[in-house]
Structures are given as C-alpha cells and as structure tokens.
C-alpha positions in Angstrom: -22.5 -5.8 -51.0 -22.1 -8.6 -53.5 -20.7 -11.8 -52.1 -17.5 -13.2 -53.6 -17.8 -15.9 -56.2 -16.0 -19.1 -55.2 -13.6 -20.3 -57.9 -12.2 -23.3 -56.0 -11.6 -24.4 -52.4 -9.3 -21.5 -51.6 -10.0 -18.8 -54.2 -12.8 -16.3 -54.6 -13.4 -13.6 -57.3 -14.7 -10.2 -56.1 -16.9 -8.4 -58.5 -17.9 -4.7 -58.4 -18.8 -2.4 -61.3 -17.9 -4.6 -64.2 -20.2 -7.7 -64.5 -17.5 -9.7 -66.3 -14.0 -8.7 -65.1 -13.3 -9.2 -61.4 -12.1 -6.2 -59.3 -10.1 -8.5 -57.0 -9.2 -12.0 -56.1 -8.9 -13.5 -52.7 -6.6 -16.5 -52.0 -6.8 -18.4 -48.7 -3.6 -19.7 -47.3 -3.3 -22.1 -44.3 -0.8 -21.7 -41.5 -0.2 -22.8 -37.9 -1.7 -19.5 -36.8 -4.9 -20.0 -38.7 -6.1 -19.2 -42.2 -5.2 -15.9 -43.8 -6.8 -14.3 -46.9 -4.6 -12.6 -49.5 -6.4 -9.9 -51.4 -5.0 -9.1 -54.8 -6.0 -6.3 -57.1 -7.1 -7.9 -60.3 -5.9 -6.9 -63.8 -6.2 -8.8 -67.1 -2.4 -8.4 -67.4 -0.9 -10.7 -64.8 2.2 -8.5 -64.3 -0.2 -5.7 -63.0 -1.8 -7.8 -60.3 -0.8 -6.7 -56.8 -1.2 -8.0 -53.3 -3.0 -5.2 -51.4 -4.0 -6.7 -48.0 -3.6 -9.8 -45.9 -6.7 -10.2 -43.6 -8.2 -12.8 -41.2 -11.5 -13.4 -43.0 -13.1 -13.6 -46.4 -15.7 -11.1 -45.2 -13.1 -8.5 -44.3 -11.3 -9.0 -47.7 -14.6 -8.4 -49.5 -15.3 -5.2 -47.5 -12.0 -3.8 -48.6 -12.8 -4.0 -52.3 -14.4 -0.7 -53.3 -16.7 0.2 -56.2 -15.4 2.5 -58.9 -16.9 6.0 -58.9 -18.7 6.5 -62.3 -17.2 9.2 -64.5 -19.4 11.7 -66.2 -18.8 12.3 -69.9 -19.3 16.0 -69.5 -17.9 18.5 -67.1 -20.2 20.4 -64.7 -22.7 19.3 -62.1 -24.1 15.8 -62.3 -27.7 16.9 -62.8 -26.7 19.5 -65.5 -27.6 22.5 -63.3 -25.6 24.8 -61.1 -26.8 25.9 -57.7 -28.0 29.2 -59.2 -30.3 27.3 -61.5 -28.3 27.9 -64.7 -27.4 25.0 -67.0 -24.0 23.6 -67.7 -22.9 24.0 -71.3 -23.2 20.9 -73.4 -20.2 18.6 -74.0 
C-alpha cells in the first residue's frame, strides 16, 4: 500500500491508480479527545469533494482509500477466451 504524501503539518495526499491526481486527502484536526483524521474524496472540482470518514489514525484513513478497478476496452473475458476455449469477438 503506498504511503500518503505529506503536504503540510496536518494534510496528506493519498495516491492510488493515477500518478498525478490524488484519490483522497486526509486532514488532521486536534481536539481535547485526541487527534482525528478527516478523509475526503478528492476531485479537481472543489464542489465535488466529500468527507467520507473520520478516523483515529492516518494509517486507518490510508487503508480506507481503495484502488480503482481497471476497465477493459472490450467486452468478454479478461484474457480474451471463454471457459470452453473459444475466443471473444474483437471490439
């Protein structure tokens, strides 16, 4: 699992599939009960960023950020063959 990238004292970027655009941002807040970590879903459009979890550790916040499942450009089985040995049609 990739480690979050520290942006400042209380902010981390969480990277997954895209090497340039973060998947999430973690913001640490301090309270009398101890630090909390706010996990936000990232989007280039600030109006689409959403708080998705509040957790007790940076490690837990990082674990909650999933990788995107790659999408195939064609329909059919991922290796191009069906279980009976026949091939999927192109495209």
